[in-house]
ROVEX-445021 format. One line per 2 residues: number of its first residue (from 1); for each residue y, z, x of C-alpha. Coordinates in pm, whole numbers, padded with zeros to 5 digits, always signed. Layout:
N
NUM = Y/Z/X | ...
This chain:
492
1 = +01114/+01284/-02203 | +01317/+00972/-02285
3 = +01070/+00686/-02326 | +01302/+00352/-02293
5 = +01027/+00058/-02199 | +01190/-00259/-02241
7 = +01009/-00604/-02102 | +01068/-00947/-02128
9 = +00944/-01182/-02388 | +00756/-01383/-02157
11 = +00571/-01111/-01978 | +00455/-00988/-02312
13 = +00337/-01356/-02410 | +00132/-01338/-02076
15 = -00041/-01005/-02143 | -00171/-01132/-02486
17 = -00229/-01457/-02316 | -00492/-01306/-02072
19 = -00640/-01077/-02317 | -00716/-01370/-02590
21 = -00944/-01454/-02275 | -01054/-01149/-02193
23 = -01206/-01079/-02556 | -01321/-01439/-02596
25 = -01122/-01460/-02886 | -00811/-01725/-02931
27 = -00529/-01561/-03169 | -00290/-01747/-03364
29 = -00029/-01684/-03615 | -00285/-01719/-03873
31 = -00461/-01376/-03726 | -00151/-01194/-03802
33 = +00071/-00922/-03638 | -00153/-00640/-03492
35 = -00051/-00340/-03279 | -00330/-00182/-03002
37 = -00337/+00023/-02677 | -00298/-00204/-02375
39 = -00469/+00010/-02135 | -00564/-00173/-01795
41 = -00691/-00047/-01455 | -00625/-00180/-01106
43 = -00904/-00186/-00867 | -00838/+00196/-00782
45 = -00925/+00261/-01114 | -00566/+00355/-01169
47 = -00396/+00272/-01487 | -00104/-00035/-01464
49 = +00201/+00035/-01605 | +00404/-00205/-01801
51 = +00554/-00460/-01751 | +00317/-00516/-01463
53 = +00004/-00728/-01606 | -00348/-00788/-01472
55 = -00413/-01126/-01614 | -00763/-01118/-01506
57 = -00819/-00731/-01605 | -00936/-00614/-01950
59 = -00806/-00352/-02127 | -01044/-00056/-02205
61 = -01079/+00239/-02478 | -01220/+00533/-02249
63 = -01049/+00611/-01907 | -01209/+00877/-01674
65 = -00947/+01099/-01534 | -00978/+01294/-01215
67 = -00617/+01376/-01078 | -00304/+01575/-01242
69 = -00061/+01274/-01245 | +00119/+01169/-01588
71 = -00070/+00895/-01778 | +00137/+00629/-01923
73 = -00051/+00442/-02197 | +00101/+00090/-02282
75 = +00106/+00031/-02651 | +00157/-00375/-02719
77 = +00229/-00561/-03024 | +00178/-00920/-03057
79 = +00456/-01156/-02986 | +00576/-01271/-03297
81 = +00963/-01170/-03358 | +00957/-00845/-03562
83 = +01223/-00636/-03729 | +01268/-00271/-03568
85 = +00899/-00126/-03679 | +00775/+00259/-03550
87 = +00361/+00368/-03535 | +00219/+00676/-03574
89 = -00061/+00805/-03394 | -00297/+01097/-03376
91 = -00435/+01347/-03113 | -00738/+01530/-03098
93 = -00764/+01763/-02773 | -01124/+01895/-02662
95 = -01121/+02178/-02419 | -00780/+02126/-02323
97 = -00445/+02340/-02325 | -00120/+02259/-02235
99 = -00101/+01867/-02310 | +00231/+01743/-02371
101 = +00266/+01372/-02519 | +00586/+01181/-02593
103 = +00706/+00997/-02754 | +00620/+01137/-03110
105 = +00645/+00792/-03254 | +00632/+00468/-03098
107 = +00906/+00192/-03162 | +00915/-00193/-03148
109 = +01217/-00431/-03200 | +01309/-00775/-03097
111 = +01196/-00850/-02756 | +01088/-00495/-02677
113 = +00717/-00547/-02786 | +00558/-00254/-02555
115 = +00618/+00079/-02564 | +00453/+00365/-02354
117 = +00289/+00694/-02453 | +00323/+00951/-02201
119 = +00060/+01232/-02130 | +00187/+01495/-01900
121 = -00083/+01755/-01826 | +00065/+02103/-01739
123 = -00277/+02355/-01698 | -00583/+02285/-01511
125 = -00890/+02236/-01687 | -01218/+02319/-01652
127 = -01446/+01989/-01604 | -01766/+02206/-01714
129 = -01638/+02212/-02044 | -01627/+01804/-02054
131 = -01266/+01803/-02156 | -01111/+01504/-02351
133 = -00815/+01356/-02519 | -00847/+01099/-02824
135 = -00585/+00939/-02947 | -00576/+00665/-03239
137 = -00294/+00448/-03381 | -00288/+00531/-03754
139 = +00035/+00401/-03921 | +00275/+00108/-03919
141 = +00629/+00121/-04075 | +00580/-00252/-04157
143 = +00250/-00322/-04399 | +00236/-00696/-04247
145 = +00127/-00530/-03903 | -00228/-00454/-03841
147 = -00366/-00182/-03640 | -00618/-00331/-03390
149 = -00729/-00635/-03273 | -00937/-00858/-03538
151 = -01196/-00811/-03334 | -01505/-00570/-03409
153 = -01611/-00534/-03087 | -01319/-00394/-02924
155 = -01028/-00340/-03157 | -00843/-00103/-02911
157 = -00701/+00089/-03181 | -00840/+00403/-03047
159 = -00837/+00585/-02658 | -01072/+00805/-02528
161 = -00985/+01027/-02160 | -01200/+01199/-02030
163 = -01102/+01466/-01780 | -01363/+01520/-01460
165 = -01354/+01720/-01196 | -01020/+01809/-01046
167 = -00959/+01830/-00637 | -00591/+01867/-00567
169 = -00480/+01828/-00183 | -00115/+01795/-00025
171 = +00049/+01694/+00307 | +00365/+01585/+00456
173 = +00405/+01194/+00441 | +00721/+01190/+00623
175 = +00627/+01013/+00971 | +00662/+01014/+01227
177 = +00642/+01432/+01197 | +00927/+01485/+01461
179 = +01206/+01342/+01299 | +01515/+01280/+01531
181 = +01873/+01372/+01407 | +02208/+01301/+01512
183 = +02359/+01609/+01539 | +02683/+01496/+01260
185 = +02787/+01792/+01049 | +02672/+01659/+00685
187 = +02401/+01401/+00807 | +02094/+01448/+00557
189 = +01743/+01365/+00620 | +01465/+01384/+00353
191 = +01120/+01543/+00397 | +00840/+01427/+00153
193 = +00557/+01633/+00039 | +00309/+01434/-00124
195 = +00020/+01493/-00355 | -00223/+01237/-00347
197 = -00385/+01319/-00718 | -00076/+01458/-00831
199 = +00006/+01833/-00875 | +00024/+02064/-01211
201 = +00408/+02152/-01246 | +00289/+02537/-01334
203 = +00129/+02568/-01001 | +00390/+02467/-00815
205 = +00748/+02635/-00991 | +00864/+02847/-00756
207 = +00710/+02766/-00440 | +00916/+02658/-00168
209 = +00695/+02440/-00011 | +00858/+02383/+00331
211 = +00899/+02719/+00515 | +01096/+02741/+00865
213 = +00908/+02833/+01166 | +01190/+02793/+01413
215 = +01547/+02712/+01405 | +01850/+02710/+01685
217 = +02110/+02500/+01423 | +02234/+02556/+01050
219 = +02124/+02351/+00760 | +02090/+02350/+00416
221 = +01761/+02243/+00253 | +01747/+02139/-00150
223 = +01480/+02028/-00323 | +01591/+01685/-00478
225 = +01468/+01616/-00863 | +01123/+01510/-00895
227 = +01079/+01159/-01025 | +00709/+01086/-00877
229 = +00390/+01296/-01008 | +00243/+01246/-00651
231 = +00569/+01340/-00429 | +00796/+01612/-00413
233 = +01123/+01565/-00148 | +01325/+01803/+00038
235 = +01667/+01711/+00199 | +01804/+01897/+00494
237 = +02190/+01863/+00552 | +02352/+01931/+00867
239 = +02584/+02204/+00860 | +02709/+02207/+01195
241 = +02837/+01946/+01465 | +02581/+01976/+01766
243 = +02873/+02019/+02055 | +02613/+02130/+02387
245 = +02458/+01812/+02523 | +02203/+01998/+02725
247 = +02038/+02200/+02465 | +01745/+02115/+02269
249 = +01848/+02149/+01912 | +01505/+02178/+01675
251 = +01419/+02312/+01343 | +01034/+02333/+01221
253 = +00883/+02336/+00916 | +00513/+02421/+00810
255 = +00388/+02383/+00472 | +00327/+02683/+00249
257 = +00017/+02753/+00117 | -00074/+02696/-00248
259 = -00359/+02815/-00427 | -00614/+02606/-00540
261 = -00489/+02315/-00312 | -00627/+02182/-00025
263 = -00396/+02064/+00311 | -00555/+01726/+00416
265 = -00282/+01565/+00659 | +00040/+01658/+00859
267 = +00114/+02038/+00788 | +00436/+02054/+01026
269 = +00741/+01868/+01050 | +01006/+01898/+01327
271 = +01404/+01788/+01296 | +01529/+01760/+01625
273 = +01772/+01663/+01909 | +01683/+01603/+02269
275 = +01942/+01692/+02526 | +02153/+01364/+02564
277 = +02147/+01216/+02909 | +02420/+01024/+02998
279 = +02284/+00641/+02982 | +02444/+00325/+02976
281 = +02334/+00132/+02658 | +02413/-00184/+02789
283 = +02109/-00181/+03007 | +01929/-00175/+02717
285 = +01586/-00099/+02911 | +01375/-00138/+02574
287 = +01462/-00461/+02549 | +01232/-00583/+02795
289 = +00951/-00491/+02562 | +01010/-00638/+02277
291 = +01090/-00946/+02113 | +01269/-00958/+01741
293 = +01199/-01356/+01701 | +00845/-01282/+01771
295 = +00673/-01091/+01514 | +00336/-01086/+01702
297 = +00488/-00976/+02033 | +00244/-00722/+02245
299 = +00297/-00480/+02564 | -00052/-00539/+02761
301 = -00194/-00256/+02946 | -00515/-00106/+03112
303 = -00635/+00250/+03096 | -00905/+00419/+03314
305 = -01229/+00477/+03142 | -01598/+00438/+03085
307 = -01599/+00200/+02767 | -01926/+00083/+02823
309 = -02089/+00429/+02862 | -02283/+00278/+03198
311 = -02138/+00586/+03425 | -01896/+00339/+03570
313 = -01542/+00401/+03531 | -01258/+00099/+03525
315 = -00942/-00003/+03396 | -00994/-00105/+03009
317 = -00804/-00393/+02865 | -00578/-00348/+02545
319 = -00276/-00432/+02388 | -00061/-00330/+02144
321 = +00213/-00460/+01905 | +00534/-00359/+02026
323 = +00908/-00289/+01848 | +01190/-00181/+01877
325 = +01298/+00138/+01739 | +01591/+00148/+01445
327 = +01850/+00416/+01445 | +02154/+00480/+01317
329 = +02468/+00329/+01455 | +02574/+00698/+01494
331 = +02287/+00732/+01747 | +02461/+00767/+02083
333 = +02205/+00502/+02196 | +02263/+00275/+01979
335 = +02315/-00094/+02005 | +02329/-00391/+01788
337 = +02008/-00531/+01730 | +02085/-00758/+01439
339 = +02413/-00811/+01210 | +02214/-00978/+00947
341 = +02418/-01327/+01014 | +02720/-01154/+00840
343 = +03052/-01039/+00905 | +02977/-00707/+00648
345 = +02886/-00396/+00904 | +02683/-00210/+00634
347 = +02400/-00408/+00665 | +02385/-00409/+01058
349 = +02043/-00303/+01216 | +02115/-00087/+01525
351 = +01798/-00048/+01782 | +01784/+00266/+02027
353 = +01842/+00115/+02397 | +01586/+00314/+02557
355 = +01288/+00336/+02313 | +01005/+00135/+02220
357 = +00724/+00174/+01920 | +00397/+00049/+01871
359 = +00358/-00097/+01491 | +00183/-00370/+01341
361 = +00394/-00680/+01167 | +00138/-00606/+00856
363 = +00075/-00265/+00672 | -00245/-00254/+00912
365 = -00278/-00050/+01248 | -00193/-00180/+01627
367 = -00418/-00021/+01925 | -00164/+00230/+02039
369 = -00214/+00362/+02380 | -00598/+00191/+02373
371 = -00668/+00458/+02114 | -00921/+00260/+01923
373 = -01154/+00261/+02207 | -01142/+00615/+02272
375 = -01347/+00668/+01932 | -01692/+00534/+01793
377 = -01629/+00607/+01436 | -01296/+00542/+01395
379 = -01112/+00405/+01083 | -00843/+00150/+01154
381 = -00696/+00180/+00833 | -00328/+00298/+00802
383 = -00423/+00551/+00526 | -00700/+00719/+00733
385 = -00555/+00667/+01097 | -00168/+00635/+01099
387 = -00175/+00772/+01444 | -00277/+00422/+01567
389 = +00087/+00364/+01472 | +00305/+00560/+01731
391 = +00715/+00452/+01706 | +00893/+00569/+01870
393 = +00635/+00573/+02135 | +00787/+00556/+02469
395 = +01145/+00623/+02583 | +01313/+00501/+02942
397 = +01538/+00704/+03201 | +01672/+00432/+03400
399 = +01765/+00564/+03784 | +02183/+00496/+03847
401 = +02128/+00379/+04149 | +01836/+00109/+04075
403 = +01878/+00068/+03674 | +01558/-00162/+03678
405 = +01339/+00151/+03726 | +01325/+00484/+03658
407 = +01148/+00731/+03468 | +00912/+00696/+03121
409 = +00839/+00947/+02883 | +00545/+00986/+02587
411 = +00788/+01090/+02273 | +00620/+01384/+02216
413 = +00454/+01401/+01841 | +00169/+01495/+01665
415 = -00057/+01197/+01568 | -00338/+01180/+01300
417 = -00680/+00989/+01355 | -00943/+00963/+01070
419 = -01298/+00827/+00957 | -01329/+00653/+00623
421 = -01494/+00827/+00323 | -01825/+00631/+00406
423 = -01795/+00817/+00796 | -01715/+01156/+00637
425 = -01379/+01181/+00582 | -01281/+01338/+00898
427 = -00926/+01399/+01030 | -00816/+01519/+01365
429 = -00427/+01578/+01480 | -00369/+01483/+01873
431 = -00098/+01593/+02019 | +00054/+01353/+02252
433 = +00297/+01351/+02557 | +00324/+01209/+02922
435 = +00533/+01083/+03175 | +00558/+00821/+03451
437 = +00762/+00553/+03612 | +00898/+00174/+03531
439 = +01007/-00091/+03746 | +01050/-00464/+03764
441 = +00760/-00555/+03996 | +00912/-00922/+03994
443 = +01216/-01148/+03789 | +01167/-01029/+03420
445 = +00838/-00877/+03467 | +00778/-00472/+03423
447 = +00516/-00239/+03477 | +00519/+00113/+03334
449 = +00243/+00365/+03535 | +00211/+00653/+03305
451 = -00016/+00944/+03261 | -00057/+00976/+02878
453 = -00199/+01327/+02780 | -00393/+01379/+02445
455 = -00436/+01784/+02325 | -00705/+01854/+02066
457 = -00887/+02148/+02164 | -01200/+02031/+01946
459 = -01213/+01687/+02074 | -01116/+01716/+02426
461 = -01158/+02110/+02484 | -00786/+02112/+02543
463 = -00541/+01862/+02720 | -00725/+01520/+02804
465 = -00485/+01322/+03095 | -00538/+00955/+03158
467 = -00354/+00713/+03358 | -00219/+00404/+03198
469 = -00044/+00092/+03339 | +00165/-00111/+03106
471 = +00286/-00475/+03142 | +00528/-00708/+02939
473 = +00312/-00994/+03010 | -00050/-01074/+02980
475 = -00040/-01252/+03291 | -00126/-00934/+03543
477 = -00359/-00825/+03800 | -00584/-00501/+03721
479 = -00431/-00217/+03975 | -00648/-00063/+04261
481 = -00970/+00108/+04133 | -00906/+00463/+04126
483 = -01141/+00758/+04252 | -01079/+00972/+03945
485 = -01310/+01102/+03658 | -01315/+00947/+03365
487 = -01394/+00948/+02987 | -01644/+00766/+02740
489 = -01586/+00701/+02363 | -01658/+00967/+02166
491 = -01737/+01056/+01754 | -01445/+01195/+01600
């Protein structure tokens, strides 16, 4: 493993400024030069990698490891200019096997005042034996440079890593789990399998993680070089043009099983191109439901339910941030959304003329289809409930005679809704679909009437169908009351 870590002198100076504060000791040239470990942890107790600096965080001399990712340990030299020097270290393994530590010698020169030790674990450990790794800085090529800070309390010349209980899991993290494809020979699509706590190469090598479950088109799948100890990415390349506009082209994959790993998210994914319905993209029906100039633009609506759990069914209001769906310029339904103010076409953004999505302007979630009110213990965090963001969500099929009205469909997909760790870390996969109509009910005001289907055997005993009305304005009257039964919120 080649190590070439170079950072700007100003960053290193900032690092040691913050360390002086942390250790309540002001170091000057009178203290001499010294080298020491500079391992800091972020708020998730994960090592911070150079050149990143946490100004208010102390460097540590002991670290508890409970994942299989590569540990990157910064070793830092004081900020005085130096000639090229080397630093040696010793290693002691306790109840650990197959550990690789590189480089064999640390080196510093000029403004390169931080080098990094890479600790790669290649074999599963037994936490019951209290495994640990002890590293100590032992020798510097320049006798004027001291080992450790001039501080008897925390010299940071030694580092202990304790290896705790290891739980490894994985899932398909490419979203959504239904990927639209162009149907053009040579186009490619990446599918990423994520490992939240990393993976051990010896346990993954030779396993094709994506197993085909169905396919009616030719493709090639290759694993890309691994550059992240938490992800493995596969590239699917189309090996043919899709020539039949009336045919649904679809290839589906499922995750292969890995001994001693558990699946904790999406386990399936499909690449598909729907039958092509001739539509005039200049209608740009989707644009009636978003405004790219307003990041907080919403679609408003109601759905039929007993939210108050008082035995009375009624229309329940909701809104959701609504956005265009980006597509490549080659998509048959692509329309130019933004030329980025330049004549360079390579950075142009294209939107689907007939699809909209529900996504927030930040990293949180929005209330797609009012799903947040379907449950009583849901987490609204995107990490626990990515299914609260649905994009693409709806697709419009304008009437040929009266294009301001037509059919609308839910883009079929599987979504994930879950709870927080404090509520049991429950995860449920829900298949969504649906269809209805849209129409312009007054100039510029559109209404969608939709039957939304949600399928999950444990939660709903099969498929639950709910009536929705959507509007591109907040100023609307509730539809007439229905005589239909409704549902109440429930726990996941």
